[in-house]
C-alpha positions in Angstrom: 226.3 167.9 255.0 228.6 164.8 255.1 228.1 162.1 252.5 228.8 158.4 253.0 232.3 157.6 252.0 231.2 155.2 249.3 229.2 157.8 247.4 230.3 161.0 245.6 228.3 164.2 246.3 226.6 163.8 242.9 225.6 160.2 243.6 224.4 161.1 247.1 222.2 163.8 245.7 220.6 161.3 243.3 220.2 158.6 245.8 216.8 158.4 247.4 216.5 159.1 251.1 215.0 156.6 253.5 211.9 158.8 254.1 211.3 159.0 250.3 210.6 155.3 250.2 208.1 155.4 253.1 204.5 155.8 252.1 201.8 156.3 254.7 199.4 153.3 254.9 195.8 154.4 254.2 193.9 154.4 257.5 190.7 153.3 255.7 192.2 149.9 254.9 193.3 149.3 258.5 190.0 150.4 259.9 188.0 148.2 257.6 190.2 145.3 258.4 189.5 145.9 262.1 185.8 145.9 261.4 186.1 142.6 259.4 188.1 141.0 262.2 185.7 142.0 264.9 182.7 140.7 262.8 184.5 137.4 262.3 185.3 137.0 265.9 181.8 137.9 267.0 180.3 135.3 264.6 182.8 132.7 265.8 182.1 133.4 269.5 178.3 133.4 269.0 178.5 130.0 267.3 180.7 128.7 270.1 178.3 130.1 272.8 175.4 128.4 271.0 177.2 125.0 270.7 178.4 124.8 274.3 176.3 124.6 277.4 177.3 126.4 280.6 175.5 123.8 282.7 177.2 120.8 281.0 179.0 118.1 283.0 182.0 118.4 280.7 184.4 120.9 282.2 185.9 122.0 278.9 182.5 122.7 277.4 181.6 124.9 280.4 184.9 126.8 280.0 184.3 127.3 276.3 180.8 128.6 276.9 181.8 131.0 279.6 184.9 132.1 277.7 182.8 132.9 274.6 180.4 135.1 276.6 183.3 137.0 278.2 185.0 137.4 274.8 181.8 138.7 273.3 181.7 141.4 275.9 185.1 142.5 274.7 184.5 142.3 270.9 181.1 143.9 270.6 182.4 147.4 271.8 185.4 147.0 269.6 183.2 146.4 266.6 181.0 149.4 267.5 184.0 151.7 267.8 185.6 150.5 264.6 182.4 151.0 262.7 182.2 154.5 264.1 185.7 155.3 263.0 185.0 154.0 259.5 181.9 156.2 259.4 183.9 159.2 260.5 186.6 158.5 257.9 183.9 158.1 255.2 182.2 161.3 256.2 185.5 163.3 255.8 183.7 166.2 257.6 182.5 167.1 261.0 180.5 164.2 262.5 178.5 164.1 265.7 178.9 160.9 267.6 177.4 160.3 271.1 177.0 164.0 271.6 180.6 165.0 270.7 181.8 166.6 267.5 184.7 165.0 265.7 186.7 166.2 262.7 187.7 163.4 260.3 190.1 165.5 258.2 193.8 164.8 257.9 196.1 166.3 260.6 198.6 168.9 259.6 201.2 167.3 261.8 200.8 163.8 260.3 199.2 162.3 263.3 196.5 160.5 261.2 
């Protein structure tokens, strides 16, 4: 094994490697952040859909109303999927979801 020219072999053995500094980010934090973001977006879009009328004479108001309805169709399934993933992570065991069995344990290969 070759050492960088500015370190002696003893110093190189004591120096931390790049992989030693990397810590895997907990998946539960990311999943719960996705749930919070989806809930926030759905609340905002429902308020926007309630405030704006699709049949208004104002073109921008019609666009906001239609856009809110379309965006709600995107965010509702995302929220449902994120909540299911959090449930699977919290179960930390085999979970049946929509007729399929999932294992929420950590992968041996570091995939999750």
